[in-house]
Structure formats: C-alpha cells, structure tokens
mmCIF file as Biopython writes it, N, C-alpha, C and O atoms, coordinates in Angstrom:
data_model
#
loop_
_atom_site.group_PDB
_atom_site.id
_atom_site.type_symbol
_atom_site.label_atom_id
_atom_site.label_alt_id
_atom_site.label_comp_id
_atom_site.label_asym_id
_atom_site.label_entity_id
_atom_site.label_seq_id
_atom_site.pdbx_PDB_ins_code
_atom_site.Cartn_x
_atom_site.Cartn_y
_atom_site.Cartn_z
_atom_site.occupancy
_atom_site.B_iso_or_equiv
_atom_site.auth_seq_id
_atom_site.auth_asym_id
_atom_site.pdbx_PDB_model_num
ATOM 1   N N  . MET A ? 1  ? -14.107 -26.251 174.241 1.0 0.0 1  A 1 
ATOM 2   C CA . MET A ? 1  ? -15.370 -26.947 174.100 1.0 0.0 1  A 1 
ATOM 3   C C  . MET A ? 1  ? -15.593 -27.869 175.295 1.0 0.0 1  A 1 
ATOM 4   O O  . MET A ? 1  ? -16.684 -27.917 175.863 1.0 0.0 1  A 1 
ATOM 5   N N  . ALA A ? 2  ? -14.548 -28.597 175.665 1.0 0.0 2  A 1 
ATOM 6   C CA . ALA A ? 2  ? -14.683 -29.523 176.798 1.0 0.0 2  A 1 
ATOM 7   C C  . ALA A ? 2  ? -14.955 -28.768 178.094 1.0 0.0 2  A 1 
ATOM 8   O O  . ALA A ? 2  ? -15.724 -29.237 178.934 1.0 0.0 2  A 1 
ATOM 9   N N  . LEU A ? 3  ? -14.333 -27.608 178.264 1.0 0.0 3  A 1 
ATOM 10  C CA . LEU A ? 3  ? -14.564 -26.818 179.473 1.0 0.0 3  A 1 
ATOM 11  C C  . LEU A ? 3  ? -16.005 -26.316 179.531 1.0 0.0 3  A 1 
ATOM 12  O O  . LEU A ? 3  ? -16.618 -26.300 180.598 1.0 0.0 3  A 1 
ATOM 13  N N  . GLY A ? 4  ? -16.532 -25.913 178.404 1.0 0.0 4  A 1 
ATOM 14  C CA . GLY A ? 4  ? -17.928 -25.487 178.361 1.0 0.0 4  A 1 
ATOM 15  C C  . GLY A ? 4  ? -18.884 -26.612 178.698 1.0 0.0 4  A 1 
ATOM 16  O O  . GLY A ? 4  ? -19.884 -26.397 179.382 1.0 0.0 4  A 1 
ATOM 17  N N  . LEU A ? 5  ? -18.588 -27.795 178.230 1.0 0.0 5  A 1 
ATOM 18  C CA . LEU A ? 5  ? -19.432 -28.944 178.567 1.0 0.0 5  A 1 
ATOM 19  C C  . LEU A ? 5  ? -19.352 -29.276 180.049 1.0 0.0 5  A 1 
ATOM 20  O O  . LEU A ? 5  ? -20.361 -29.626 180.661 1.0 0.0 5  A 1 
ATOM 21  N N  . LEU A ? 6  ? -18.167 -29.170 180.631 1.0 0.0 6  A 1 
ATOM 22  C CA . LEU A ? 6  ? -18.027 -29.429 182.064 1.0 0.0 6  A 1 
ATOM 23  C C  . LEU A ? 6  ? -18.787 -28.412 182.905 1.0 0.0 6  A 1 
ATOM 24  O O  . LEU A ? 6  ? -19.402 -28.761 183.912 1.0 0.0 6  A 1 
ATOM 25  N N  . LEU A ? 7  ? -18.739 -27.148 182.482 1.0 0.0 7  A 1 
ATOM 26  C CA . LEU A ? 7  ? -19.396 -26.100 183.267 1.0 0.0 7  A 1 
ATOM 27  C C  . LEU A ? 7  ? -20.912 -26.177 183.198 1.0 0.0 7  A 1 
ATOM 28  O O  . LEU A ? 7  ? -21.594 -25.698 184.104 1.0 0.0 7  A 1 
ATOM 29  N N  . THR A ? 8  ? -21.444 -26.765 182.153 1.0 0.0 8  A 1 
ATOM 30  C CA . THR A ? 8  ? -22.896 -26.848 182.024 1.0 0.0 8  A 1 
ATOM 31  C C  . THR A ? 8  ? -23.452 -28.230 182.354 1.0 0.0 8  A 1 
ATOM 32  O O  . THR A ? 8  ? -24.668 -28.424 182.348 1.0 0.0 8  A 1 
ATOM 33  N N  . SER A ? 9  ? -22.584 -29.182 182.639 1.0 0.0 9  A 1 
ATOM 34  C CA . SER A ? 9  ? -23.069 -30.528 182.942 1.0 0.0 9  A 1 
ATOM 35  C C  . SER A ? 9  ? -23.572 -30.618 184.380 1.0 0.0 9  A 1 
ATOM 36  O O  . SER A ? 9  ? -23.423 -29.678 185.160 1.0 0.0 9  A 1 
ATOM 37  N N  . ARG A ? 10 ? -24.158 -31.737 184.715 1.0 0.0 10 A 1 
ATOM 38  C CA . ARG A ? 10 ? -24.715 -31.925 186.046 1.0 0.0 10 A 1 
ATOM 39  C C  . ARG A ? 10 ? -23.790 -32.780 186.921 1.0 0.0 10 A 1 
ATOM 40  O O  . ARG A ? 10 ? -24.218 -33.772 187.511 1.0 0.0 10 A 1 
ATOM 41  N N  . ILE A ? 11 ? -22.534 -32.383 186.992 1.0 0.0 11 A 1 
ATOM 42  C CA . ILE A ? 11 ? -21.592 -33.110 187.834 1.0 0.0 11 A 1 
ATOM 43  C C  . ILE A ? 11 ? -21.630 -32.545 189.253 1.0 0.0 11 A 1 
ATOM 44  O O  . ILE A ? 11 ? -22.171 -31.464 189.484 1.0 0.0 11 A 1 
ATOM 45  N N  . VAL A ? 12 ? -21.061 -33.271 190.182 1.0 0.0 12 A 1 
ATOM 46  C CA . VAL A ? 12 ? -21.159 -32.905 191.596 1.0 0.0 12 A 1 
ATOM 47  C C  . VAL A ? 12 ? -20.428 -31.597 191.897 1.0 0.0 12 A 1 
ATOM 48  O O  . VAL A ? 12 ? -20.979 -30.755 192.607 1.0 0.0 12 A 1 
ATOM 49  N N  . GLY A ? 13 ? -19.216 -31.393 191.391 1.0 0.0 13 A 1 
ATOM 50  C CA . GLY A ? 13 ? -18.428 -30.218 191.723 1.0 0.0 13 A 1 
ATOM 51  C C  . GLY A ? 13 ? -18.590 -29.076 190.759 1.0 0.0 13 A 1 
ATOM 52  O O  . GLY A ? 13 ? -17.653 -28.302 190.563 1.0 0.0 13 A 1 
ATOM 53  N N  . ARG A ? 14 ? -19.745 -28.943 190.152 1.0 0.0 14 A 1 
ATOM 54  C CA . ARG A ? 14 ? -19.941 -27.910 189.129 1.0 0.0 14 A 1 
ATOM 55  C C  . ARG A ? 14 ? -19.764 -26.502 189.688 1.0 0.0 14 A 1 
ATOM 56  O O  . ARG A ? 14 ? -19.153 -25.657 189.034 1.0 0.0 14 A 1 
ATOM 57  N N  . GLY A ? 15 ? -20.276 -26.236 190.860 1.0 0.0 15 A 1 
ATOM 58  C CA . GLY A ? 15 ? -20.134 -24.904 191.460 1.0 0.0 15 A 1 
ATOM 59  C C  . GLY A ? 15 ? -18.688 -24.572 191.755 1.0 0.0 15 A 1 
ATOM 60  O O  . GLY A ? 15 ? -18.240 -23.450 191.518 1.0 0.0 15 A 1 
ATOM 61  N N  . TYR A ? 16 ? -17.954 -25.549 192.273 1.0 0.0 16 A 1 
ATOM 62  C CA . TYR A ? 16 ? -16.530 -25.345 192.554 1.0 0.0 16 A 1 
ATOM 63  C C  . TYR A ? 16 ? -15.762 -25.112 191.257 1.0 0.0 16 A 1 
ATOM 64  O O  . TYR A ? 16 ? -14.898 -24.238 191.193 1.0 0.0 16 A 1 
ATOM 65  N N  . LEU A ? 17 ? -16.073 -25.888 190.232 1.0 0.0 17 A 1 
ATOM 66  C CA . LEU A ? 17 ? -15.393 -25.743 188.948 1.0 0.0 17 A 1 
ATOM 67  C C  . LEU A ? 17 ? -15.662 -24.373 188.343 1.0 0.0 17 A 1 
ATOM 68  O O  . LEU A ? 17 ? -14.755 -23.750 187.791 1.0 0.0 17 A 1 
ATOM 69  N N  . ARG A ? 18 ? -16.888 -23.904 188.442 1.0 0.0 18 A 1 
ATOM 70  C CA . ARG A ? 18 ? -17.213 -22.572 187.922 1.0 0.0 18 A 1 
ATOM 71  C C  . ARG A ? 18 ? -16.437 -21.487 188.656 1.0 0.0 18 A 1 
ATOM 72  O O  . ARG A ? 18 ? -15.933 -20.552 188.033 1.0 0.0 18 A 1 
ATOM 73  N N  . SER A ? 19 ? -16.340 -21.605 189.971 1.0 0.0 19 A 1 
ATOM 74  C CA . SER A ? 19 ? -15.607 -20.581 190.715 1.0 0.0 19 A 1 
ATOM 75  C C  . SER A ? 19 ? -14.122 -20.613 190.395 1.0 0.0 19 A 1 
ATOM 76  O O  . SER A ? 19 ? -13.483 -19.561 190.358 1.0 0.0 19 A 1 
ATOM 77  N N  . VAL A ? 20 ? -13.555 -21.793 190.162 1.0 0.0 20 A 1 
ATOM 78  C CA . VAL A ? 20 ? -12.136 -21.879 189.793 1.0 0.0 20 A 1 
ATOM 79  C C  . VAL A ? 20 ? -11.902 -21.251 188.419 1.0 0.0 20 A 1 
ATOM 80  O O  . VAL A ? 20 ? -10.876 -20.607 188.198 1.0 0.0 20 A 1 
ATOM 81  N N  . VAL A ? 21 ? -12.832 -21.432 187.513 1.0 0.0 21 A 1 
ATOM 82  C CA . VAL A ? 21 ? -12.671 -20.885 186.160 1.0 0.0 21 A 1 
ATOM 83  C C  . VAL A ? 21 ? -12.860 -19.371 186.154 1.0 0.0 21 A 1 
ATOM 84  O O  . VAL A ? 21 ? -12.117 -18.666 185.470 1.0 0.0 21 A 1 
ATOM 85  N N  . PHE A ? 22 ? -13.838 -18.854 186.901 1.0 0.0 22 A 1 
ATOM 86  C CA . PHE A ? 22 ? -14.146 -17.426 186.829 1.0 0.0 22 A 1 
ATOM 87  C C  . PHE A ? 22 ? -13.368 -16.579 187.825 1.0 0.0 22 A 1 
ATOM 88  O O  . PHE A ? 22 ? -13.416 -15.352 187.738 1.0 0.0 22 A 1 
ATOM 89  N N  . PHE A ? 23 ? -12.647 -17.192 188.777 1.0 0.0 23 A 1 
ATOM 90  C CA . PHE A ? 23 ? -11.879 -16.430 189.762 1.0 0.0 23 A 1 
ATOM 91  C C  . PHE A ? 23 ? -10.807 -15.555 189.121 1.0 0.0 23 A 1 
ATOM 92  O O  . PHE A ? 23 ? -10.683 -14.396 189.519 1.0 0.0 23 A 1 
ATOM 93  N N  . PRO A ? 24 ? -10.023 -16.036 188.152 1.0 0.0 24 A 1 
ATOM 94  C CA . PRO A ? 24 ? -9.029  -15.146 187.520 1.0 0.0 24 A 1 
ATOM 95  C C  . PRO A ? 24 ? -9.653  -13.938 186.821 1.0 0.0 24 A 1 
ATOM 96  O O  . PRO A ? 24 ? -9.051  -12.865 186.793 1.0 0.0 24 A 1 
ATOM 97  N N  . VAL A ? 25 ? -10.828 -14.097 186.267 1.0 0.0 25 A 1 
ATOM 98  C CA . VAL A ? 25 ? -11.513 -12.968 185.621 1.0 0.0 25 A 1 
ATOM 99  C C  . VAL A ? 25 ? -11.855 -11.909 186.665 1.0 0.0 25 A 1 
ATOM 100 O O  . VAL A ? 25 ? -11.668 -10.714 186.433 1.0 0.0 25 A 1 
ATOM 101 N N  . LEU A ? 26 ? -12.350 -12.348 187.798 1.0 0.0 26 A 1 
ATOM 102 C CA . LEU A ? 26 ? -12.712 -11.428 188.875 1.0 0.0 26 A 1 
ATOM 103 C C  . LEU A ? 26 ? -11.480 -10.727 189.429 1.0 0.0 26 A 1 
ATOM 104 O O  . LEU A ? 26 ? -11.505 -9.516  189.649 1.0 0.0 26 A 1 
ATOM 105 N N  . VAL A ? 27 ? -10.412 -11.464 189.654 1.0 0.0 27 A 1 
ATOM 106 C CA . VAL A ? 27 ? -9.194  -10.884 190.218 1.0 0.0 27 A 1 
ATOM 107 C C  . VAL A ? 27 ? -8.595  -9.850  189.263 1.0 0.0 27 A 1 
ATOM 108 O O  . VAL A ? 27 ? -8.161  -8.785  189.702 1.0 0.0 27 A 1 
ATOM 109 N N  . SER A ? 28 ? -8.567  -10.149 187.974 1.0 0.0 28 A 1 
ATOM 110 C CA . SER A ? 28 ? -7.998  -9.189  187.028 1.0 0.0 28 A 1 
ATOM 111 C C  . SER A ? 28 ? -8.860  -7.932  186.933 1.0 0.0 28 A 1 
ATOM 112 O O  . SER A ? 28 ? -8.323  -6.833  186.793 1.0 0.0 28 A 1 
ATOM 113 N N  . THR A ? 29 ? -10.160 -8.067  187.005 1.0 0.0 29 A 1 
ATOM 114 C CA . THR A ? 29 ? -11.045 -6.899  186.964 1.0 0.0 29 A 1 
ATOM 115 C C  . THR A ? 29 ? -10.832 -6.020  188.180 1.0 0.0 29 A 1 
ATOM 116 O O  . THR A ? 29 ? -10.757 -4.798  188.057 1.0 0.0 29 A 1 
ATOM 117 N N  . VAL A ? 30 ? -10.733 -6.624  189.344 1.0 0.0 30 A 1 
ATOM 118 C CA . VAL A ? 30 ? -10.491 -5.859  190.564 1.0 0.0 30 A 1 
ATOM 119 C C  . VAL A ? 30 ? -9.115  -5.199  190.510 1.0 0.0 30 A 1 
ATOM 120 O O  . VAL A ? 30 ? -8.962  -4.052  190.930 1.0 0.0 30 A 1 
ATOM 121 N N  . GLY A ? 31 ? -8.129  -5.903  190.004 1.0 0.0 31 A 1 
ATOM 122 C CA . GLY A ? 31 ? -6.783  -5.328  189.889 1.0 0.0 31 A 1 
ATOM 123 C C  . GLY A ? 31 ? -6.740  -4.125  188.970 1.0 0.0 31 A 1 
ATOM 124 O O  . GLY A ? 31 ? -6.087  -3.131  189.287 1.0 0.0 31 A 1 
ATOM 125 N N  . VAL A ? 32 ? -7.412  -4.193  187.856 1.0 0.0 32 A 1 
ATOM 126 C CA . VAL A ? 32 ? -7.456  -3.055  186.931 1.0 0.0 32 A 1 
ATOM 127 C C  . VAL A ? 32 ? -8.189  -1.889  187.570 1.0 0.0 32 A 1 
ATOM 128 O O  . VAL A ? 32 ? -7.776  -0.739  187.418 1.0 0.0 32 A 1 
ATOM 129 N N  . GLY A ? 33 ? -9.261  -2.169  188.278 1.0 0.0 33 A 1 
ATOM 130 C CA . GLY A ? 33 ? -9.995  -1.102  188.952 1.0 0.0 33 A 1 
ATOM 131 C C  . GLY A ? 33 ? -9.172  -0.404  190.007 1.0 0.0 33 A 1 
ATOM 132 O O  . GLY A ? 33 ? -9.207  0.822   190.112 1.0 0.0 33 A 1 
ATOM 133 N N  . ILE A ? 34 ? -8.431  -1.166  190.793 1.0 0.0 34 A 1 
ATOM 134 C CA . ILE A ? 34 ? -7.576  -0.568  191.809 1.0 0.0 34 A 1 
ATOM 135 C C  . ILE A ? 34 ? -6.460  0.243   191.164 1.0 0.0 34 A 1 
ATOM 136 O O  . ILE A ? 34 ? -6.117  1.322   191.647 1.0 0.0 34 A 1 
ATOM 137 N N  . THR A ? 35 ? -5.900  -0.265  190.090 1.0 0.0 35 A 1 
ATOM 138 C CA . THR A ? 35 ? -4.808  0.436   189.414 1.0 0.0 35 A 1 
ATOM 139 C C  . THR A ? 35 ? -5.272  1.794   188.899 1.0 0.0 35 A 1 
ATOM 140 O O  . THR A ? 35 ? -4.569  2.788   189.088 1.0 0.0 35 A 1 
ATOM 141 N N  . PHE A ? 36 ? -6.419  1.864   188.261 1.0 0.0 36 A 1 
ATOM 142 C CA . PHE A ? 36 ? -6.877  3.126   187.698 1.0 0.0 36 A 1 
ATOM 143 C C  . PHE A ? 36 ? -7.441  4.057   188.750 1.0 0.0 36 A 1 
ATOM 144 O O  . PHE A ? 36 ? -7.463  5.271   188.548 1.0 0.0 36 A 1 
ATOM 145 N N  . ARG A ? 37 ? -7.896  3.522   189.861 1.0 0.0 37 A 1 
ATOM 146 C CA . ARG A ? 37 ? -8.420  4.379   190.931 1.0 0.0 37 A 1 
ATOM 147 C C  . ARG A ? 37 ? -7.288  5.114   191.636 1.0 0.0 37 A 1 
ATOM 148 O O  . ARG A ? 37 ? -7.444  6.273   192.019 1.0 0.0 37 A 1 
ATOM 149 N N  . CYS A ? 38 ? -6.154  4.448   191.808 1.0 0.0 38 A 1 
ATOM 150 C CA . CYS A ? 38 ? -5.034  5.031   192.547 1.0 0.0 38 A 1 
ATOM 151 C C  . CYS A ? 38 ? -4.176  5.958   191.698 1.0 0.0 38 A 1 
ATOM 152 O O  . CYS A ? 38 ? -3.378  6.716   192.249 1.0 0.0 38 A 1 
ATOM 153 N N  . SER A ? 39 ? -4.312  5.923   190.373 1.0 0.0 39 A 1 
ATOM 154 C CA . SER A ? 39 ? -3.432  6.772   189.583 1.0 0.0 39 A 1 
ATOM 155 C C  . SER A ? 39 ? -4.020  8.114   189.267 1.0 0.0 39 A 1 
ATOM 156 O O  . SER A ? 39 ? -3.378  8.929   188.604 1.0 0.0 39 A 1 
#
C-alpha cells in the first residue's frame, strides 16, 4: 500500500522510483524471452 502511494504521489523522484520498481519486471520478461527463443 505504501509503495502504491509513493508511486502515485507528487514527490520529486517519482520517475526514478517508478523505474527502480519496474526494472526487475522488465529484466525478467526479457530473460524469459531470450530463454525460450534460444531453446
């Protein structure tokens, strides 16, 4: 809940915080795609 409030609030580093939170999702998606493409 607190993370959701931080991501939607009007704080200065909101863009940086969003990228830090969503970066693992992007990396895992790319990793799965590479794994299934090469096999």
